[in-house]
N, C-alpha and C positions, 0 to 999 in steps of 0.2 A: 059388263054387268056381273059376270061370274066372279071377277076379281073383287068387285064391291061386296058380293055376298060372302066370299071367304074372309074379307076384312071384317065384316060385321060379325061373323061367327067367332072370329078370334077375340073381338072386343067383348062379346057376350061371355065367352068362356073365361076370359081374363077377369071380367067383373064378378062372375060366379066364384071363381077361385079366391079372388080378393075378399069377397064377402064372407066366404067360409073361413078363411084365415082370420079375418077380423073378429068373426063370431067366436072362434076357438080362443083367440088371444083375450078377448073381452071376458069370456066365460071363466077363464082360468088365470086372469092377470093378477088375482089376489093370492096366488100361491105363496106360501111361506116356506122357509127352509124346513120347518118342522113337519109339514105335511106333503112336501113335494114328492117324496119317495112313494107314499101311498097314492098320490094323485097320478103319478106316472103309471103305476100298476093298474089303476082304474082306466086310464086311457088305453093301455094295452088290452085290457079285458073287454073294453067296449068297442074299440075301433080297429084293432090289429087285423090284418088281412086274413089270417088263418086263426082257427080256434087254438087256444093255449091252455094247458093245464096250469092254472095260476098257482096252485099249491106247490107244484114241482118247480115252477119258475122262482118262487120266493125262496125255496130251499136251495136252489142252485146259485142264487145270488149271495147267500150268506158267506161262503168262502171269500168272495171278492170284497164284500163289505168289511170283513174282519182282516183280510189280507192287506187292506189299505192302511191298517194301523201299524202292524209290524209283522215280521215273518213267522211269529209263533202264536199269535192269536188266531184261533181256527175253529171251524165248525166240524164236528164228527158225526156222521150218520149213525142211526141206531145200532146196526149190526156191528160196525167197527167200534163204536163206543162201548158196546157190551164186551167185545173181545178184549179191548184195551183194558177195561176195568178188571176183567178176569186175570189178565196177565199181571197187572200191578197188585191185585189182591193175592196172587200166588196160588190160585186154584180155579178149576171149573168143574162142571158136572158133566160126565160123559162116560166113555167105556175104557179109557186109559190105554191108548195105543199111540205109537208114532207110525205113520204110513207114508208110502210113496205112491205116485201114480205112474205105473210103467206100462207104456203102450195101451193107454186108456183103461187099465185095470188097477184097482186099489190093492196094494200089496202091504201086508203088515210088516213093518220094519223092526219095531221094538214093542214089547209088551211090558207095561209098568209093573214092577214087582209089587205084589200084594194088591194090585188094582182089580177092577171088575173083570177085565178081559182075561187076566191070568186065572182068576177064580173060575171063569166059565170054560177055560181050556183053549183059548186062542193061542197060536204059536207064531213066532216070526216065520215069514215065508207064506203064510196063509193068504189066499186071494179072496177078497170079499166081493161076491158077485151081486148080492142083493141085500136090501135092508127093509124089513117088514113087507116083503113081497114086491118091492119096487126095485127094478134093475139099477145097479150103479155102474154098469158098463157103458162105454162110449164117451166120445169127446164132449157131449153136451153136459156131462157131470164135471163141474169144476170144484175147486177146493171149498168154495162157499156152500154149494149144494151138498157136498159130501159131509162137511163138518156139521151142517144143520141137521142132516139125517142121523148122524152118529151121536151128537150131543143131545142132552135132554135132562129133565129134572131127576135128581137122585131118587132111586126107588122104582123108576119106570123101567120097563123091559123092552129091549130091542132085539128082534129076531133076525139073525144074519144067516145068509146062505154062503157057505165057505167052500173053496176048492183047496184041498190039501193032498199033495202027492197024487194028483189025478183022480182023487175020490171026492165027491161032493157030499157035504154034510151040513146040517143045520145046527146053529149054536145060539142059545138065548143068553143074553148078557143083561144083568141088572145094573143099570147105570148108578154111578156113585161119585163122590167127590174125588177129583184127580189133582194132585199137587203139581204146580208149575214151578220148577226149581230155577231160582235166579243164580245159583252157584252149582254148576254141574261138574266143573273141573277143579280138582283138588288133589295134589299128590306131592311126593317128595322129589324135588329137583335134584338134590344131592343128599347125602346122609344127614346134613344139618340145615338145609334150606328148603322150606316149603313153598309151593306155588298154588295160588288160588285165582280163579277167573270169575269175576262178577259180570254177568251179561246184561243185567238190568237192575235198577234199584226198586224192588218190589216191597210190599209191606212186610214180607217175611224175610227179607235179606239179612237183617241184623241177626235174627235167630239162626239162620242158616250159617252165617259167618262164624258165630260162636261155636256152633256144632262142628263145622269143618276145621276151625283152628284147633279145637280140642283134639281131633283125630290127628292132625299134623303134629301137634305138640307131643302126643303119645308116641308118635313115630320118630321123634327126635329133633323136630324143627326148632332152631334157635334164631331163625331169621325168616322173613316172608317177602316173596315177590307177588304183588297184587296186580293182576292184569285187568285194566279197565279199557282196553282197546275195543272200539266199536260198541261201547256201552253208551247209548244215547241219552240216558237219564232215567227218570221215574220219580219216585217219592223222595223229595228233598230230605225229609225227616229220617229216612233210612240211611242216607249218606252221612247225615249228621251223627246218628247213633254209632255208626262204625268209626267215624273220625274221633268221636269222644273216647274210644278205647285207646287211642294213641297219644292223646294230649293231656297236659297237666291242668290242674284245677285253675280256673280263671282265664285260660287261654281262649281267645275269640275263635270260633269256628267259621262263622259267616254272619253278616248282617244284611237285612233287607230294608228297603225304603221305597215308598211310592207316593203319588199325589194324594191319595186318600188313606195311605197307610204310614203312620209315623215310624221312624227307625226302630227296628227290633234287633237286638243283639242276641246271638246264641253262643253261649260259652260252655267250655268243658267243665264237668262237675268233679273231675279229679278221681273218679272211681274206675277209670279204665284199667284193664289188666295188662295192656301192652305198651305202656308208656316208654319202656326202654328197649322194645323189640326192634332190631334193625329192619328197615322197611325200604323197599324199592317199588315204585308205582309205574306201570307201563301205560302209555297213552298214545293215541294217534288222532288223525283228523276227524274221526267219527266219535271221539270221546266228547260228550257234551253234558251241559246242564248239571245234574247232581254229581256226575263224575268230575266235572270241573270244580264244583264246590269242594269235594273231598281233596282233589289234587292241589287246589289253591291253598287250602288250609295247611296241608302237609308241607308245601313249599314255603309259604310265608313264615312258618314257625321252624323252618330247617329240620322238620321232623322226618322227612323222607327224601330220597333222591328220585326225581322225576325223569324217566327215560322214555325216549320215543320221538314223536313228531308233534308239532303245534296242534292243540286241540281245536274243536269246532268253533267255539266262541258264542255260547248261549248264556247270556247274563240277565235274562228276564224271567220273572216268576209268573206262572199262569195259575189261575184259580178255575176249577171246573164248575160249570153250571149245567145241571141235567134237566132236560125237558120231559114232559109226560110221555112222549113216544120213545124215550130212552136215548134219543140223540143228545148231544151235549155241545157246549161252547167252552173252549178254553180261552179265557181272557187274561191278557197280561195286566197284572195289578201292581207290580213292584219290580225293582231291580235288586239284584243281590250283589254283594261286594265281598271280596276276600278279606281276611284280617288286616292286610296292609292298606286296604282301601281301593283295591283294583276292581273295576267293573269290566268284565272280559267280553261283553257283547260285541260281536262283529258288526262293523258299520252297516247301516241300511238307511235308505231314504224313505221316510214315511209316505205311504201312498204310492210308492214307485211300483212299476210293473214287476221288477225283480222281487220285491217284497211279496207281492200277490202270488207270483209264481212259486216262490219258496213256501208260502203258506199252503198252496194247493199241493205241492209235492209232499209236505209233511202229512197231509190228509191221506194221500195215496200210498204213503210209505216209501216214496222214492227219495233217495238220498242224492244231494248234489255230488257230482263227480269231480275229480281233479286231485292233483298232488299238491298239497299246501306246503310241501317241503321247499318248493321253488320260491315261496314268498318269505322265507325265513329272514333274509337280509333286509327286505323291504319292511317287514313288520317291526324290525328293531329301530327303524328310522323315525325321527320326529315323534317320539313317544315320551310321555311323562315318566320319570323314573321313580320307582318304589324300592324299598329295601326290606329284606327279611329280618327276623329277630337278630341274627348274627351279622347283619350289615351287608349281606349279599345283594348285589344289584338285581332288581327284578324289572320287567318291562310290562307296561300296560298295553292297551290296544286290544285286539280280540284274541281270545283263547289263552291257554296256559302254555308258555314257552318252556319246553323241557330243559332240565339242567344238563342232560346228556342227549344230544341230538343224534338220531339214527335216521339217515335218509332212506327213502323207499328203495328197495332192491328190485330192480327190473331185469337184472342180468340173466336170470334163469328162465325168462319167459319171452315168447315172441308171438307174432300174430296168430300163427297156427295153434300154438299151445293155448292161447287165450280163447280162441274159438272153440277148441275142444272142451275147455273148462266151462265156458259160458253156455254151451249148447245143451247141457244136461245129459249128454250121452255117456259121460264118465260115471255119473250116478247109476245110469241104467246098466252099464257094463259091470260095475262093481256089484250091483245086486245080482245079476246073472251069474257072476263068478261065485258069489257066496251061496246062491241057491243051488248051483250045480255041485258045490263041494261042502254042503252044509254039514253032513255027517262027520267028515274029517276035521272040519273047522271047529266042531263042538269040543274037540280034544285040546284046543288051545286055551291055556289058563292065564296067559299074560300077553301083553303087547309085544314083548321081546320074542316070545315063542312064535307069535304070528309073523313078525318081521323075518325071523329065521326061515320060516316056511316059505314066505313070499319071495325071498331072495333066490329060491330055487326055481321060481317061475320065470325063466329067462325071456320068454316071448310075451310076457304080459302086456307090455307097452306096444309092441308091434301088432299084437292081436287087437288091442284097443284101436289102433290106427286103421286096421282093416275093417273093424266093426263100424267105425265112424265113416269110412269111405263108402260103405254100403248104404249109408244114410245121408249122403250128400256132401260130406266134407272130404275133399280130395286129399290124397296122401301127399305129404311134403317130407320126404326122407331126411333131407339135410336139416330142416327146421325141427323135425322130430328128434334127431340126434342132439341138436343144440339144447333143446328143452327137456331132454329125457329125465334128468334128475328131478326137475319140478313136477313133471307129469307122474313120475314114479312115486314121489311123496304124496301127491294128491290121490292117486289110486290106492296106495297103501292105507292112507288115512280114511278114505271112504269105506274100504273093506273093514278096517278096525272099528269104524263107527257102528257097523252092523253087529259086531261081536261085543264091543266094550263100551259102546255109547260115546258121549261127548268127550270123556276123558281119553279114550282110545284115539279118537280123531285128533284131539289137541296134541297128545304126546307125539304123534307121528308127524303132523303137519308143521310142528315147531322145531323139528330136529335141526334145521339150519337157521333158526331164528336169531338174527343179530341182536335184537332187543333183550331177549332172554340171556344170551351169552354175556352181553354187557352188564346186565343186572347181577348175574352170578359173579362176574369178575369184580364188580364194584364191592359187593359184600365180602368176598374173600380178601380183597386188598385193604379194606377199611375196618374190619371187625375180626380181631385175632381169634375169637372163639370159633370162627368158621374154618380155621386152617387145620 
């Protein structure tokens, strides 16, 4: 009897489940592709086992939706969208400092000349303890919360509690416009060769370029090395404007074409001032988008020698669409092509997981890792051939293949050195060194003076290793000796950055740079004016 009862109970349960399934299928059997997405969200809202923030769910789905199209169509949340817009516009409104977080305390690293903080009397080395009465100490304060506290509309006042040389003081800063430079590094590499690094293609880049070139020219520059390594792109029009300076009238710079966008050619107007200037462009695996447009135009017209490693391969054009909450969507609307007809977009499978992951990484600012140098021979296989104006063979596929290939040099680094560099402890130690010796370091008037002084600090790297050991990175004496030159350059560069900014860091860290050496040698060998 008991077995019959269990059997009957199973039959009833099955019938109920079947009836419910039939009811659900019947109720929603008229779903169309147009409304299926909304219907699924309605089902979740109505039947899901737990309560769900539907607005948050919709927002979280957007990167996956756009990532199914291609790696570069993406959704950007409001705060990130605002910061990206400020970066590309070339300015933001705030107090005008560069800071580091050292053991949960905000430390002023640099004060922008002529900016609000300099006017108010802030100095490098100051510890910012509180902002408008709210403590900024502790691990709970991250870069987002700190930046939000310090930035604000021009004309507004922020009251800072500051610790300077063990004395606490209050400083009121009137916020104002603060420029974001896309060209911070510009100096004479040799008496006749100038070097300039463009870190991003902002709206202000062309004006900055003209200003910096003028300074280099007055210093005697007759050739230019333009460093686009790790420049991931920005405003295409800025790259076009700089390219126009080097090309002759009527030469094609780039053309774009899409399903709803007819082909549009962009040609040089012939008014560029640098049409005969010897030029070398440095690129690597993180040079992308607008940097590839510039490099491709120079290469196709035999206008510059491209030195370095294969570029990233971003040949798609995104158009931004901004929503009321300041979030935005960047939607791919066209492909761009170099003058010879090359589209350099790296291969991707529409809707593949890798495309979605790459889209999500672009939102979070994470860059794909890996050395593309190993793919050089593979990339040259089975590709359509293109030719430059002078008949040089060019290769399609993804990215711009350099004319002079320089492989990545890993000889000076090992696992121990990499861990020291990635840990952030070198930045901490560099700050403590500068802070401890701030008065004597103020007497340094050039990078070379600083290097001469640091050369006398024989125990700097071993002291660093001991400092790191106290914080969990065990000492490895043999590996320390093997990587001592790399660690020494890194430490010297970090110290130089505190005193001379980005140019100081760059001049030190590139002392053994094979790409710069190759560029310099190429100019000296091919242009008699440089000898």
